[in-house]
C-alpha positions as MATLAB code, in Angstrom:
seq = 'MPRPAPTLNRTHTRRYCYGWHLCAALLIGCVYSVRSQQISPDLALMIREEKAFAAKAEASDVPTAFLTYLDSAGMIFNGVDAVNGIVEYGKSPKGGKDLLKWYPLIAHVSQSGDIGFTSGPFQFIAERGQDAVGSGYFFSVWRKNAAGRFKVMLDGGVIHSQDPKEAFIRDPEPQSNTAYDYILPVAKVKDNNPQPWKAEEAFLAAAGTNVGEAYKQFLADEVVLLRSDRPFGRTKTEALATIAQQEIQSYQFIRSGQGIAKDGDLAYCFGKAKAVKGGKTVEGFFTRVWQQRPEGWRIVAEQVSLFR';
ca = [
       0.000    0.000    0.000;
       1.511    3.389   -0.944;
       2.234    5.791    1.851;
      -0.615    8.346    2.199;
       0.117   11.968    1.401;
       0.154   14.496    4.269;
      -3.430   15.406    5.098;
      -5.350   16.715    8.059;
      -6.901   13.324    8.696;
      -3.535   12.054    9.844;
      -2.379   15.105   11.701;
      -4.023   14.931   15.032;
      -3.289   11.477   16.367;
      -0.687   11.643   19.086;
       2.884   11.578   18.158;
       2.192   10.443   14.692;
       0.475   12.006   11.795;
       1.604   12.509    8.318;
       1.382   16.051    9.154;
      -0.549   19.188    9.070;
       1.919   21.209    7.048;
       5.211   19.708    8.260;
       3.892   17.888   11.341;
       2.739   14.411   11.622;
       2.132   14.165   15.260;
       0.649   15.839   18.205;
       0.874   17.101   21.431;
       1.615   18.798   24.757;
       3.542   20.868   26.987;
       5.687   20.439   29.945;
       5.418   21.088   33.555;
       6.872   19.514   36.579;
       8.014   20.223   40.101;
      10.398   18.115   42.117;
       8.841   16.382   45.075;
      10.739   14.929   47.995;
       8.305   12.035   48.506;
       8.223    8.825   46.495;
       5.606    8.512   43.801;
       2.958    5.795   43.870;
       3.717    2.411   42.246;
       0.858    2.966   39.780;
       2.265    6.311   38.683;
       5.734    4.796   38.311;
       4.247    1.987   36.208;
       2.431    4.401   33.909;
       5.617    6.447   33.406;
       7.538    3.276   32.499;
       4.868    2.341   29.971;
       5.018    5.795   28.385;
       8.789    5.572   28.048;
       8.552    2.047   26.652;
       5.962    3.283   24.142;
       8.387    5.938   22.874;
      11.254    3.439   22.762;
       9.126    1.044   20.712;
       8.421    3.772   18.140;
      12.126    4.468   17.809;
      13.137    0.809   17.641;
      10.468   -0.155   15.098;
       8.010    2.430   13.748;
       5.122    4.544   15.001;
       2.205    2.378   13.764;
       3.753   -0.697   15.406;
       4.234    1.191   18.666;
       0.637    2.408   18.713;
      -0.723   -1.033   17.911;
       1.271   -2.348   20.881;
       0.303    0.285   23.464;
      -3.214    1.346   22.493;
      -6.148   -0.178   24.330;
      -8.520   -2.081   22.036;
     -11.011    0.762   22.659;
      -8.322    3.471   22.525;
      -9.213    6.599   20.553;
      -7.084    8.982   18.494;
      -7.952   12.181   16.622;
      -7.548   11.871   12.866;
      -8.225   15.510   11.995;
     -11.933   14.943   11.415;
     -13.165   12.983   14.404;
     -12.129   10.711   17.262;
     -11.643    7.219   15.829;
     -10.501    3.830   17.075;
      -6.707    3.896   17.072;
      -6.214    0.173   16.481;
      -8.339    0.326   13.338;
      -6.645    3.529   12.115;
      -3.058    2.381   12.698;
      -3.876   -1.066   11.381;
      -4.243    0.602    7.969;
      -0.930    2.500    8.233;
       2.185    1.260    6.386;
       4.967   -0.121    8.590;
       8.723    0.317    8.361;
       8.800    3.919    7.145;
      11.903    6.109    7.250;
      10.221    8.750    9.392;
      10.590    8.915   13.153;
       8.556   10.305   16.020;
      10.444   11.005   19.247;
       8.883   11.999   22.574;
       9.136   11.686   26.324;
       6.844   12.507   29.264;
       7.317   15.616   31.362;
       4.323   15.202   33.616;
       2.171   12.325   34.764;
      -0.749   11.937   37.141;
      -2.799    8.933   38.225;
      -6.108    8.553   40.050;
      -6.296    7.506   43.704;
      -7.462    4.060   42.627;
      -4.513    3.836   40.233;
      -6.614    2.798   37.245;
      -6.732    5.995   35.163;
      -4.087    8.642   34.546;
      -2.535   10.958   31.980;
       0.885   11.860   30.609;
       2.179   14.787   28.602;
       5.426   16.015   27.060;
       7.143   17.258   23.895;
       7.470   15.396   20.614;
       9.555   15.856   17.467;
       8.739   14.584   14.001;
      11.673   13.610   11.780;
      10.823   12.980    8.139;
      13.864   10.746    7.606;
      15.834    9.081   10.360;
      19.210   10.685   10.925;
      17.987   14.092    9.759;
      16.844   17.127   11.775;
      13.313   17.409   13.097;
      10.818   19.181   10.833;
       7.862   19.366   13.215;
       7.148   19.460   16.935;
       4.508   19.936   19.582;
       3.218   18.446   22.811;
       1.273   15.226   23.256;
      -1.431   14.454   25.776;
      -2.497   10.898   26.535;
      -5.034    9.280   28.847;
      -4.114    5.825   30.157;
      -6.273    3.082   31.718;
      -5.128   -0.032   33.559;
      -6.640   -3.157   32.017;
      -7.723   -6.418   33.663;
      -4.172   -7.757   33.381;
      -2.860   -4.796   35.403;
      -1.143   -3.122   32.463;
      -1.658    0.495   31.449;
      -2.898    1.042   27.893;
      -3.582    4.273   25.988;
      -7.294    5.119   26.005;
      -7.013    8.494   24.285;
      -4.222   10.275   22.469;
      -4.012   13.827   21.164;
      -1.943   16.970   21.382;
      -1.041   20.349   19.950;
       1.352   21.381   17.186;
       3.854   24.217   17.513;
       5.202   26.079   14.497;
       8.429   27.392   16.033;
      11.879   25.771   15.806;
      11.240   22.000   16.077;
      14.312   21.593   18.319;
      13.150   24.200   20.815;
      10.796   22.065   22.935;
      13.402   19.400   23.734;
      15.903   22.120   24.676;
      13.433   24.163   26.737;
      11.862   21.142   28.440;
      14.514   18.442   28.932;
      13.517   14.972   30.052;
      13.187   14.652   33.855;
      15.921   12.660   35.554;
      13.857   11.314   38.462;
      10.339    9.934   38.783;
       9.371   12.513   41.406;
       9.883   15.267   38.828;
       6.836   14.070   36.864;
       4.429   14.414   39.788;
       3.097   17.945   39.381;
      -0.638   17.748   40.038;
      -1.023   17.805   43.816;
      -2.735   14.848   45.490;
      -5.948   15.704   47.296;
      -7.792   14.090   50.166;
     -10.641   11.774   49.286;
     -13.945   13.599   49.078;
     -17.096   11.881   50.320;
     -19.655   12.088   47.554;
     -22.617    9.782   47.037;
     -22.687   10.688   43.350;
     -19.087   11.313   42.250;
     -19.844   12.440   38.702;
     -18.207   15.525   37.194;
     -20.640   15.919   34.329;
     -22.806   18.512   36.067;
     -19.661   20.611   36.464;
     -18.816   19.924   32.816;
     -22.237   21.154   31.700;
     -21.913   24.289   33.843;
     -18.469   24.935   32.355;
     -19.797   24.488   28.799;
     -22.595   26.964   29.420;
     -20.158   29.535   30.823;
     -17.582   29.014   28.041;
     -20.273   29.720   25.476;
     -20.724   33.263   26.735;
     -17.629   34.335   28.722;
     -14.502   32.259   28.148;
     -12.286   33.999   30.694;
     -14.810   33.725   33.518;
     -15.515   30.074   32.707;
     -11.882   29.093   33.095;
     -11.416   31.345   36.108;
     -14.228   29.496   37.851;
     -13.318   25.909   36.939;
      -9.506   25.675   36.589;
      -7.543   24.064   39.427;
      -4.571   25.910   40.883;
      -2.224   23.334   39.302;
      -3.184   22.648   35.716;
      -1.813   21.350   32.425;
      -3.108   23.677   29.704;
      -2.146   23.007   26.085;
      -2.676   25.306   23.142;
      -0.801   25.451   19.829;
       2.032   27.993   19.789;
       1.311   29.080   23.355;
       3.383   28.726   26.529;
       2.511   25.698   28.567;
       0.175   26.622   31.408;
       1.665   25.324   34.650;
      -0.500   27.275   37.053;
      -3.960   28.751   36.987;
      -2.452   32.223   36.555;
      -0.358   31.150   33.562;
      -3.267   29.258   32.041;
      -5.609   32.232   32.336;
      -2.969   34.451   30.702;
      -2.739   32.049   27.745;
      -6.513   31.958   27.393;
      -6.687   35.772   27.468;
      -3.969   36.025   24.777;
      -5.951   33.790   22.445;
      -8.878   36.249   22.434;
     -11.451   33.498   21.946;
     -14.941   34.982   22.162;
     -16.760   31.720   22.854;
     -16.192   27.974   22.932;
     -18.459   25.098   22.038;
     -17.351   21.622   23.103;
     -19.210   18.604   21.732;
     -18.446   15.609   23.933;
     -18.101   12.280   22.117;
     -16.631   10.145   24.906;
     -15.786   10.089   28.602;
     -14.420    7.951   31.427;
     -14.039    8.031   35.199;
     -11.733    6.334   37.730;
     -13.034    3.622   40.049;
     -12.703    5.874   43.098;
     -14.503    8.688   41.290;
     -11.741   11.279   41.830;
     -10.496   11.656   38.242;
     -12.497   11.808   35.006;
     -11.883   12.745   31.393;
     -13.904   13.665   28.331;
     -13.066   14.397   24.713;
     -14.643   15.436   21.442;
     -14.929   18.243   18.918;
     -14.179   21.878   19.731;
     -15.465   25.018   18.048;
     -14.225   28.496   18.881;
     -15.277   31.923   17.723;
     -12.438   34.400   17.246;
     -12.755   37.709   15.454;
     -16.246   36.733   14.371;
     -14.981   33.575   12.612;
     -15.443   29.962   13.734;
     -12.462   27.624   13.993;
     -12.792   23.904   14.654;
     -10.683   21.154   16.150;
     -10.730   18.757   19.074;
     -10.312   18.771   22.839;
      -9.461   16.594   25.818;
     -10.330   17.674   29.366;
      -9.501   16.036   32.714;
     -11.459   16.773   35.892;
     -10.351   16.106   39.471;
     -12.655   15.984   42.471;
     -11.363   18.367   45.143;
     -12.703   19.629   48.475;
     -13.914   22.773   46.663;
     -15.647   20.695   43.977;
     -14.725   19.356   40.533;
     -11.903   21.305   38.874;
     -10.095   21.059   35.526;
      -6.528   19.781   36.041;
      -5.676   19.259   32.372;
      -6.996   20.451   29.040;
      -5.807   20.265   25.467;
      -7.537   22.211   22.704;
      -6.249   22.003   19.142;
      -7.889   24.297   16.588;
      -6.786   23.818   12.996;
      -9.597   24.413   10.525;
];
């Protein structure tokens, strides 16, 4: 099967896409703070799986790596919609000369240790041994399966148009596991109905009329905020500054999937995104992660990629 030409439908899949313009991959930023305490065994396991995923892509090829580490129900964004990643990568040619390199900068896992997320920079190299031609930050949601192994449930990211080498230089790979643990742990909250979707609906209503106020109300103090060509939001203050700089007048998020941890403290949703800027509508996709805190459900991670 001939290799497909670069198109949008292969741009927004994680660290692989045949590229929107030069890119063929996606996603995220970086953020970490060194902690003195040891991280949980589940978090350490998820970090090892993420690193092994990247190593597999380098040792073989990206489709093979995704087919190995995606859950059977794992979703990726193909530039049009969220689709099953196993089906999509099953159609991709293997053994190409291109290379996708990445590593995690941040990782967080639920209290029950069954759901978590990772994020970090990626580089796309059109031909192995050559310089990178595209870059960005990935964002992935992981779920532990019945065998006790973490698999990718959702993969996406954002593309940056600046120097492709910049992200790896600006955000070097952490040298200890504690450096990945940025989102603060919170005490368990007693809740007879631990569902974040009422908060999600309230956020959607607010984002449709006043974007800044919506994020001000629902962002956690520690947050992973990803936008193309924007500084990575490491705190609520930084995230709100990024959102203000974008000058988005309104957002519409159309949820197509969701999941929640066994203990009900961490949940995610994903789907299509529409934004109005300067009177014009731009479309793309989003991933959002909610954490249950003493003050209520708050957004601890969000990726929005707008490209058409």
